[in-house]
DRENKEGU-833431 format. One record per residue (C-alpha): y, z, x; chain. Coordinates in steps of 0.02 Angstrom, whole numbers, plus 50000, padded with zeros to 5 digits. Layout:
BEGIN
     Y     Z     X unit
     Y     Z     X    A
...
//
This chain:
BEGIN
     Y     Z     X unit
 48380 50341 50911    A
 48374 50533 50868    A
 48253 50572 50748    A
 48368 50676 50645    A
 48481 50525 50621    A
 48335 50405 50587    A
 48245 50519 50482    A
 48355 50608 50358    A
 48321 50795 50353    A
 48283 50878 50174    A
 48428 51000 50133    A
 48419 51186 50129    A
 48440 51237 49960    A
 48563 51379 50035    A
 48681 51242 50081    A
 48868 51263 50030    A
 48844 51100 49895    A
 48916 51109 49743    A
 48908 50958 49610    A
 49057 50882 49504    A
 49023 50741 49369    A
 49166 50653 49318    A
 49260 50500 49232    A
 49313 50383 49338    A
 49473 50286 49312    A
 49505 50089 49320    A
 49535 50053 49490    A
 49735 50027 49449    A
 49754 50216 49372    A
 49631 50257 49528    A
 49779 50180 49637    A
 49921 50249 49549    A
 49835 50442 49571    A
 49796 50399 49752    A
 49969 50353 49793    A
 50060 50509 49719    A
 49942 50615 49808    A
 49961 50532 49978    A
 50144 50536 49949    A
 50138 50710 49906    A
 50023 50745 50069    A
 50157 50656 50182    A
 50308 50746 50114    A
 50239 50922 50088    A
 50084 50928 50158    A
 49985 50962 49969    A
 49809 50931 49982    A
 49712 50993 49846    A
 49725 50857 49721    A
 49699 50734 49845    A
 49531 50822 49915    A
 49432 50719 49773    A
 49420 50542 49731    A
 49530 50498 49549    A
 49448 50579 49427    A
 49444 50658 49246    A
 49321 50813 49268    A
 49165 50822 49127    A
 49080 50966 49226    A
 49154 51023 49402    A
 49098 51141 49542    A
 48914 51171 49486    A
 48762 51246 49609    A
 48628 51123 49553    A
 48525 51171 49715    A
 48361 51087 49757    A
 48392 50990 49584    A
 48502 50849 49637    A
 48376 50708 49579    A
 48321 50792 49426    A
 48505 50826 49376    A
 48527 50626 49406    A
 48374 50592 49279    A
 48442 50701 49169    A
 48617 50622 49147    A
 48519 50446 49164    A
 48426 50489 49011    A
 48576 50539 48908    A
 48700 50403 48964    A
 48561 50272 48933    A
 48641 50154 48792    A
 48795 50286 48767    A
 48963 50180 48726    A
 49116 50155 48825    A
 49271 50236 48730    A
 49452 50192 48766    A
 49543 50344 48879    A
 49743 50349 48825    A
 49862 50405 48984    A
 50012 50504 48905    A
 50099 50498 49073    A
 50142 50655 49184    A
 50147 50825 49124    A
 50145 51000 49203    A
 50010 51109 49130    A
 50017 51281 49217    A
 50079 51272 49412    A
 50028 51070 49432    A
 50058 50913 49374    A
 49942 50789 49297    A
 49917 50621 49206    A
 49877 50687 49032    A
 49724 50591 48978    A
 49666 50722 48835    A
 49729 50661 48674    A
 49725 50485 48601    A
 49876 50359 48573    A
 49936 50452 48403    A
 49911 50641 48482    A
 49736 50681 48412    A
 49611 50760 48525    A
 49508 50614 48617    A
 49335 50671 48534    A
 49241 50555 48634    A
 49293 50630 48804    A
 49256 50811 48741    A
 49083 50767 48676    A
 49031 50669 48827    A
 49082 50821 48930    A
 49008 50930 48791    A
 48833 50820 48821    A
 48835 50826 49005    A
 48850 51003 49013    A
 48687 51037 48890    A
 48595 50910 48998    A
 48648 50996 49158    A
 48624 51171 49113    A
 48442 51195 49139    A
 48474 51163 49334    A
 48612 51256 49371    A
 48593 51403 49483    A
 48678 51562 49478    A
 48849 51548 49554    A
 48982 51703 49583    A
 49061 51609 49739    A
 49181 51550 49655    A
 49176 51597 49471    A
 49087 51488 49363    A
 49167 51332 49313    A
 49069 51295 49162    A
 49131 51175 49016    A
 49207 51296 48870    A
 49260 51165 48726    A
 49407 51264 48682    A
 49494 51245 48849    A
 49438 51071 48907    A
 49587 50953 48921    A
 49558 50783 48998    A
 49660 50761 49156    A
 49698 50672 49313    A
 49767 50786 49450    A
 49911 50750 49562    A
 49976 50918 49631    A
 49863 51082 49599    A
 49783 51241 49690    A
 49933 51216 49832    A
 50072 51239 49727    A
 49996 51423 49691    A
 50032 51465 49867    A
 50217 51377 49867    A
 50284 51388 49682    A
 50447 51374 49754    A
 50399 51188 49786    A
 50348 51157 49589    A
 50511 51096 49531    A
 50554 50990 49672    A
 50376 50917 49682    A
 50375 50866 49503    A
 50549 50784 49529    A
 50470 50684 49666    A
 50326 50624 49573    A
 50429 50553 49442    A
 50545 50487 49570    A
 50405 50380 49645    A
 50385 50279 49470    A
 50219 50238 49517    A
 50160 50105 49386    A
 50001 50156 49303    A
 49914 50080 49165    A
 49929 50164 48987    A
 49763 50178 48954    A
 49592 50126 49022    A
 49404 50102 48975    A
 49310 50276 48975    A
 49156 50176 49060    A
 49122 50243 49235    A
 49034 50402 49272    A
 49012 50471 49438    A
 48924 50624 49521    A
 49001 50690 49693    A
 48903 50827 49806    A
 49050 50940 49880    A
 49035 51041 50017    A
 49132 51201 50089    A
 49128 51352 50200    A
 49219 51453 50089    A
 49226 51417 49912    A
 49330 51592 49879    A
 49456 51549 49997    A
 49566 51392 50016    A
 49434 51268 49994    A
 49556 51107 49986    A
 49586 51131 50147    A
 49404 51113 50222    A
 49317 51027 50075    A
 49217 50875 50120    A
 49121 50749 49994    A
 48979 50638 49964    A
 48968 50501 49821    A
 48787 50516 49750    A
 48773 50413 49577    A
 48874 50303 49468    A
 48831 50285 49280    A
 48922 50137 49175    A
 48917 50142 48997    A
 48891 50012 48891    A
 49030 49906 48809    A
 49067 49936 48647    A
//
């Protein structure tokens, strides 16, 4: 067997890796997201939302260099004994150019403070390990801008704004069943790579699962 395969070589700090830490929905919601993104790829060739596993971003596109293990340890310490919380899915919304399942608010319309707090705390935990990044621009957590969502169609529509209304109609007419909410208990870290983060990264990006954490039942 090739020694390079049998013995995993250490990663080079100059490799084009970015990391994301996400809230993973329940399996039925994951299936609904995947059905929609797969159909959009099959019908329109849209790739960006489906380039990732279904997720609500907590901290995204972060360069951690050699600090992957330290980040896992820091988040593990942060999430120890942290309680799960309810996430409400308000259904399909169209912020900006794309389409999402909106999971930013509670069923009564108030902000889901538990979700915002989780993102804020993870941001603080990983901040010491972040390396400088200008390509693309930093994607740091900003409380005033944070809105929990599950992407259905996104970056591709900047290239094809003429398709936006048609894609929205297509998504709604699919009538994919999706739960009205889920327990926010699964936090996942992925390692992503692209040869050009400044360009159309969704056409070349690959990802690997790094670690999962389970929040405790309330």
